[in-house]
C-alpha positions as CSV (number, residue, x, y, z in Angstrom):
1,M,12.0,12.9,16.4
2,I,13.2,14.7,19.9
3,L,16.3,12.2,19.9
4,A,16.9,13.2,16.2
5,I,16.9,16.6,17.1
6,L,19.2,16.1,20.0
7,V,21.9,14.0,18.7
8,A,22.7,16.9,15.7
9,L,21.9,19.6,18.4
10,Y,24.8,17.7,20.4
11,Q,27.3,17.3,16.6
12,Q,26.9,21.2,15.9
13,V,28.8,21.6,19.3
14,A,30.6,18.8,19.4
15,D,34.8,19.9,18.9
16,D,35.2,16.5,16.0
17,K,31.8,17.1,14.1
18,N,30.7,13.9,12.2
19,V,28.6,14.9,9.1
20,Y,27.7,11.3,8.8
21,I,25.3,11.4,12.2
22,M,24.1,15.1,12.1
23,V,22.6,13.5,8.0
24,G,21.6,10.5,9.3
25,A,19.9,13.4,12.9
26,I,17.9,15.2,10.0
27,A,17.1,12.6,8.0
28,I,15.3,10.7,10.8
29,F,14.2,14.0,11.8
30,M,12.4,15.0,8.3
31,F,11.0,11.9,7.9
32,G,9.4,12.9,10.6
33,M,7.9,15.1,9.9
34,M,6.5,13.5,7.5
35,Q,5.1,11.8,8.7
36,L,3.4,14.2,11.6
37,S,2.2,16.4,8.6
38,A,0.3,13.2,6.8
39,K,-1.6,13.0,10.1
40,T,-2.4,16.6,9.9
41,P,-5.8,17.3,7.6
42,S,-5.4,20.3,5.1
43,K,-6.9,23.8,5.2
44,N,-8.8,23.0,2.6
45,Q,-10.6,19.6,2.6
46,D,-13.9,20.9,4.0
47,K,-14.3,23.2,0.9
48,K,-13.4,20.0,-1.8
49,E,-16.2,18.0,0.7
50,E,-18.1,20.6,-0.3
51,D,-18.1,21.0,-3.7
52,V,-18.4,17.8,-4.4
53,H,-22.1,17.1,-2.9
């Protein structure tokens, strides 16, 4: 994810911007964020467990 961020930032300041590289870097970053957020527990998870019991 860090590499994708660096590539995207480099493409922003480069004279010859490549749209495909930029889109690829953003897609990799978004996929990484999706994977990271899937591992984070929800705030409402405790409430759901209490309602079941």
